[in-house]
N, C-alpha and C positions, 0 to 999 in steps of 0.2 A: 627561427631558421631551422629547417629540417633537412635530413639527408635525402638524396634522391631515391625514390621508390617507384619503379616502373617495372611491373612483372612482365617477363618474356621479351623485352626489347633490348635491354643492355646486357643480358646474360646469355651465354651459350651453354646449353645442357650437353655435357659430354657423355654422361652415363644415363642411358635411356631407362635403366632399371629403376631410377628414382622418380619416374613419372607416376602420377596418381591417376586413377580412372576418371573419365570425363564426368560420370554421374556420381562422383564422391561428394560427401557433405562439405568438405573443405572448399570445393569449387563453388558451391552454392553460397557459402559464407563470403568467399572472396568477391563473387559477383554482386552480392547485395551491398557490401561495404563500399565497393567501387562505384556503386550507383548513387551514393551520397555526394552532394556537391563538394567541390574541393575547398571552398571557403568555409564550409561547416566543419569539414574534417580538420583543417589546419588551425582555425581560430586565431587568436592573438598569441604570437610567439616572440621570444626574445630575438633581437637582431645580432647579438654578440654571443661569444662563447662557442663551444663545440656544438655542431648541429645535432639536434635530438633525433631519435628514431621517429619515423613517420607514424602519425596516429592511426592511419588506416591499417598498417601492419600490426601495431600493438592491439588494436581492437579485434583483428582477425584471429590472432593467436589466443587471446583471452576467450573469445567465443568458442573456438575449437577445443580449448582446454576444458571449459565448463561442460561442453557436450560429452566429454570423456570422464566427467565427474572428478576432475583435477582442479582443486581450488588453491593449493599452496603455491606460493611464488617459487620456492625451490624445486618443486616437482614440475612446474611449468618450464623452468630453466632446463631440467633434465629431459623433458619431452623435446625441446629444441635440438637436443643432441641425438636422440634415439628414434623419434617418431617421424616417419617420412612426410606425411601431410603437413606437420608443423614446420619441418625444414623447408618445405616448398612455400608455405605462407610467409616465412621469415627470410626467404632467399638465402638460406644456409648461414644466417648471421647468428652469432652467439650473444644472447642478451642476458645480462645479469638479473638475478631475482630482485635486486635492489631497484633496478630500472622498471621491472614489471610492476612491483608493488607501488613504486612512486607514481607511475602512470595511472594505475587503478585507483589511487587515493587522491588524484589531482582534481581540481575544479573543472578543467577542460574535459576530462573523461566523463565527469558527471553530466555536463551539458551535452556532450556528444551522444551519450547513451540515451538521454531523454529525448533528444531530437531525432534519433534513429527510429523511434516508434512512429513519428509523424510520416516518415518516408515509407515505413513498412505498411502503414494504413493506406497510403496512396497506392501502394502496390496491390493491396487487397481490393481496393475500390476499382482499380484498372482491370483486374482479373475477375471481378464479379463475385468475390468471396465474402462480401458483407452480408451477414445472415438476416435477410428480410428488413434491412435498415434498422435493426435493433441492437442496442448496446446493453450488455449484461454486467452488472456491478455486484461485487461481493468482496468480503474481507477475510483475512486470516491473521493469526498472531504467530510470530516467529521469535524464537529466543535469541537474545543478543549475545555477542561474544564478550560477556562480562561475568565477573564473579557473582554467584547467586546470593552471597551473604554480605556484600558490601553495599547495603541499602542505607538510604537517608530518607527519613519520613518528615513530611512538612509539619505535621502536628507537633512532633518532638522539637523541631527547630524553632517553631513559633513559641512553644512553651518556654524553652531555655533562653530564647532571645528576649522575651518579655521580662523574664527574671533578671537577666543581665542588665537590661535597661533600668530596672528598679535599683539595682546595686550601683549603677553609674550615677543615678540621681542622688543616692545617699553620699557617694564620694564627693559629688559636686557641692552638696550642702555642707559637708565637713570642711572642704577647702574654702568655701565662702565664709564659714565661721572663723577660720584661721586667717582670713583676709589674704589668701594666696591668689584667688581668682576674683576679679572685680567686675569685668564686663564680658559675659558670655551667656547666651540664651540657654535655658534649661533643655529645650528641644534638641539643640545642637549636641549636647553632652550625650545624648542617646544614640550617637553615631560613632563609628570608628575614628572618623576625622576629628570630631569634637573631643573624644577621649585622648587622642594623640596630642592635641593642643593642650589639653589639661595636664598631661604628663610633662610636656615641655615647660609649661609655666611653673610646675612644681619643682622640676629639676633646676630651672633658672633661679628660683627662690632658695633652693638648697645651696647652689654655688655662691649666691650672694651672702648667705649666712656664713659659709665657710671662709670667705674673704674677711668678713667682719670678725670672726672668731680668731683668725690669725693675728689680728691687730690688738686683741685684748691681752691683758696681763695674764700670766700663767696661773696665778692664784686669785680667785674671786670668792669672797665670803658668801656662803650659801649656794655656790655653784653658778655657772653662767646660764642666764635665761635663753641666750641664743643657741647654746648647745642643746638645751632641752627642746627648743622649738625645732631645731634641725633633726634631732633624734625622732621626734614625732612625725615629721614629714617623711623621713626615710622609711620609717616603719609603715606609714600609710602607703607610700609609693611601692614598697616591696610587696605588701599584701595585695595590691591591686595591679601587679605588673602583667597579669595574664588577661586583663580586660580588653586591651586593644586587639590582640590576635583572635580572641574568641569572638569579639564583635565583628571583625572582618570575615571570619569563617561563616557566621550566621548570615551576614549580608550577601556574601557570595552564593551561599546555598539558596537564598530566596530568589536571586537572579536566575540561578540554574533551574529552579522549579518551573518558572514561567507558566503558572497556573496548574501545574501537575501536583500530585500528592506524594510523589516519590521520585528518586533517581538513583542510579548506581554510581559508586565512586570510581569505578573503572571504565564506565561509559556514561557520561553525563546526559546523553540524549535518550538513553534507554529508561523505560518506565516499568515498574514492577506491576505485573498483571497475572491473572489466572491463565494457565495454559491447558490444552487438552492432554498433553503428555504429562501426567501427574504420577510419577513412579512411586511416590510415597503415599499416595491416596489420602492426603490431608489438606488439599486445597492450597498447596504451597504457591506463593507468589514468586515469579521469576522475572528478571529483567528482559524486556522484549520490545518489539515494535508491532504496530498494527498496519498490515499491508492492505491497501485498497487497490483492486485491479478491475479493469474494464475489458471485456472480451467480446468478440463476435466470431462465430464459427470456430470457437476454441482457440482463437488467436488473441494474444494480449495486445491491445491497442494503446493502453496507457496504464499507469500505476502511480502510486504515491505512498509515502510513509507518514504515519501520525503517531503521536505519543499516547493518545487517549485510547482506552480499550473498547469503548462503545462505538458502534458503527454509525448510529444516527447523527452523531456530532461531526463525523468526517464527511458526510454526504455533500453538504454545500461547498466546503473548500475544495473537495475533489472535483466537483463539476466545474468550478470556476477556473481551476488550473488546467483543465483538459483542453488541448488545442485542436483535437479532432472531433469535438462534439457536434460541429455543424454538419458532419457527414451522416449523422444518424437522426432519425425522427421518432424513435421509441426508446424509452429508458425503462429497464427492467431490473428489479432488485427484490430481495426477500423482506420479510416482515421486520427485520432489525432496523430498517430504514424508514418504516412507516410511522410517522409522527405528524402532529398538527403543524409543527414548524416546517418540516420538509415538504409537506403537501402545499402549504401556503407559499413557500419559496418557489416551488415548481409552477404554481398557478401564476405568480407574479413575474418571474424572471424567465421562465421557459414555457410560455403559453403556446408556442408553436410546436411543442413536442407532446406526444402521448406518454403517460407513465403508467406502468403496471407494477404497482407496489402495494402489497397488502399491509394492513395495520396489525398490531400485535394480537388483538382478539379476533381477527378475521376468521380463522379456522374454528375457534371455540364457539363463536356466535352461530355457526352453521349447525352445531350439534343439537340434537333433540333435548338434551338435558338443559342446555342454556335457554332454548326457546320456551321451555316449560317451567323455568325457574321463576316463581312469583315474586322473589325479592329484587329482581332486576328492574330498573326504571324503564327499560325498553319494553317490558311486558306489562306495564301498568296501563290502565285506561287513561286516555288523555282527551280532554274536551278543548278543541282548538278555539271554539268561539269564546268561551269564558276563561280560557287559559288556566286550567287546573288539572291535577292528577288525582287518581284514586288508586290506592295500593291494594294488595290482595285481600286486606281485611275491610276495605271500604273507607279508610281514613282519607279525608280530603286534604290536598296540599294546594294552596293558592299561591299565585306569584306574589313574592314579597318585595324584592329589589334586585338590582344589577350589582355585580361585584367583579373585581379584576384581580388577577394573580400574575405575578411576574416569575417566569421560569429562570432559576439561577444559572442553569447550564447554558441556555441559549439567549437569555434576555428578552424573550418574547412575552408580551402582555396578553394574557388570555381572558376573554370576556365570558362571564357566567350569568345565568339566570337562577336566582335562588327562590325555591318554593318552600313554604313553611306550612306545617299542619295547623289547621284552624284550632283555636282554643275551644270553640263550641262545636261539637259534632252532633250527629243524630241521636246517639245513645251515650250513656255514661261509660260503657265499655270502650267505645271508640275514642272518647276523650282521654281515657287512660292509655290507650294504645298510641295516641297522638303525642305522648310525652316520652322523653328519654328516662333513663334510670335516675338521673340527677334532677328530674322535674322540669326540664326545659322542653320547649316545643321542637319536634323533629324537623329537620331540614334536609332537602336534597338539592343538588346543583346540576344544572344542565348547560352544556356548551353548544350553542346553535351552530357556530362555525365548524367545530370539530365534527358534529353530527352530519353536516352537509358534505364535508370533505370525505367522511367515511362512506356515506351513501354513494357518492360519485365514484370513489375507488372500487367499491363493491360492484357497481353496475358495469364498470369497465372490465373487471376481472372475471365476472360471470358471463360476459358476452362470448360468442364463439371465437372471435378473434383474440380476446383476452385470454381465454383458456389455452388456446394454441400457442400464443407468444409466451405466456408465463410457464407453460410446461417445458419449453426449451431451456429454461434457466438452469435446471438441474444438470443437464448434460453439456452445457456450454461453458459456464464459468467455474463451477465447482471442481471439475476434473483437473484444472490447471494447478490447483493447490496440492492435489494428490500427486500429480506428476512432479511438482517442485520438491516435495518432501520425501516421497517414497521412491519414485523412479530415479530422480537425479540426486537424491540423498542430501538435500539442503534443508536440514532441520534446525540449523543454527547459522547465524551470519558469520562471515569470515573477517569482517573489518569492524572498526569502532568509530562512532560518530555518525550522525544522521546522513550527511552527504555521502560519506564513504559507503555506508550500508545501502543507500539508495543506488549507488553505482553497482554494487555487488548484486543486488536483487535485479536491477535492470539488465545486467549482462545475462543473468540466468533466464529471465523471461524472454529476452531476445533470442537466446540460444534455443529455447523451447519453440519459439515461433519458427525459426529457420529450420530446425530439425523436423517439425511437423510439415512445413512447406516443402522441404526436400523429400520427405517420405511420400507425400501425396503426388508431387510432380514426378518423382522417380518411378513410382508405381504406375502412373499414367503412361510414362514413356516406355516402360517395360511392356505394358499391355499392348501399346501400339506396335512395338518391335515384334512381339509375339504374333500379332495378326499379320504383319508384313511377311514374316518368315513362313507362316502357313500359306499365305497367298502365293509366295514364290514357289513353295513346294508343289502346290496344286497346278501352277502353270507349267512347271517342268514335267510333271506327270502327264499332263495333257499332251505336251509336245512329244514326249517319248511314245505315247500311244499312237499318235498320228503318224510319226515316222515309221513305227512298226507296221501299221496297216498298209502304208504305201509300199514298204519293202515286201511285205507278204503278197500284195497284189501283183507286184512285178514278178515275183517268183512263180506265182500260180499261172500267170499269163505265159511266162517263158516255157513252163513244162506242160501246160494244158492250153494250147492255143485255140480252144474252142470259143466261138463267138458268143454263144449263149452264156457259158461260164464267165467269160470276160465281162459281159454286161452285169451279171449278178454280183461279182466281186467289186466291180466299179461302183455299183449302187450301194453296196454295204459299206464300202470305204467312205463314201460321201456322207452316208447316214450317221456312221459312228463318229466321224470327225466334225459333225455339225454342232454348233454351240447349244442348240435346243434339243439335242439327242438325249434320251434317258440313259444311254450308256456312256455319256460324257462324264469323265471323272475330273 
């Protein structure tokens, strides 16, 4: 349930000085947010309690605040009291910074911001602003709002976790020897739940011994064996009392890692990675996120956040989550995305689209140094009929067998052809060169599938269309990250947690889109207005000239009623007032 929010229909503006210009950015933001369907804006809301502020109004004030480089909830609250456009967007309502931050951190705001890019892409398509049907993809890293030194490393956790498991097994063996534990699997003891059950059984045994000791006589010759047993169990339990919390901590850490190598204690979704902003010049790792963005005509049409720092692993999930991909028939990205896995994925799942993505060695392979390097397999002589290679020294490599390798990062199985140098060459010197330093025969590996994909990508990139499309990447997708960090000052996120950071980045990107759209549209309107004013001035000038000529003719006729002169002035007046006259201004 939300409060009523209808701009300009239920409110009467008494002070005209509070009106904002028609071509103001706030009106563009309001117009776009109002174009989003009502069911998308409202979502699922509670039917009881006090009505919440309308999501459209909350989104508008956040977009306008981000356009003014205001990201703090308290400062946004202050803008609602002092900034006229903000007051107009909020209908002069005073909204607490708690409410602003709660909305910005909500799941509904995250879904609303993500869906708004779909409607903005529809707007671009309707106005013909999609850049030649091409979508440009690139990524950047942004520092998280987390402490730089609260890191947790997976290798350290695994090391100490394995050590603790060994200590838990030793404790289990001791309790088995003392006949405290009778039925429990050894694998279960290596978990926090198993250790907790082990501690409970030990405590139950201690309580049982205590009850039996109370029934014993006070003096027993040689001491009570039950007291000695209880003493040993208490000592064992006290010594191992930190096993359960430590085991829980390591298990929780492994769940948080989720395949990553690190995370921050103050933002569990942030991963430590190298940043370009390295003020200490020592390659310091900082907690951050990898932002993937897709643009066309410098408008962001979709984005996503990923914890891994490398771009090629984010390419496939980014394309799969993109809802506007069907509007584009060309995919353009830099060499960071060019890999055998990504090429194969594009060939299989997106065969209806062209891709312009160079591989890592694309630029280097075009250099003269690489093409003249005799150690490269691509520069060796190859006999296709007999399937063998000759290196720069004349050593012959014959096909030996097929092999496979599984990529640990992607799980892709890659097929190779292995060529081995013959044991018997033409000369003893070649036989010596055919062996390694350890005395084994030299081998080279060749990947036919990867070579085919590289040649296809090279042919596309070197075509006239490919050179034209790929050249647009540098001034289409890369400037948006410069604007985000330098122009709008967002070098660090303002929220914690992946979903919240995603909302934060999404609002910034949408604000950039609307600001650029407003600038282009406002400039176009201003140009049209300037042309209309000039046309009006020209028309008024022509009208004044014609009236002046008619008055002048009347005066001349009145004072000089000569027929000849009358005809002359009448002819001149008609000539000057004619649209085709060279004196027509």
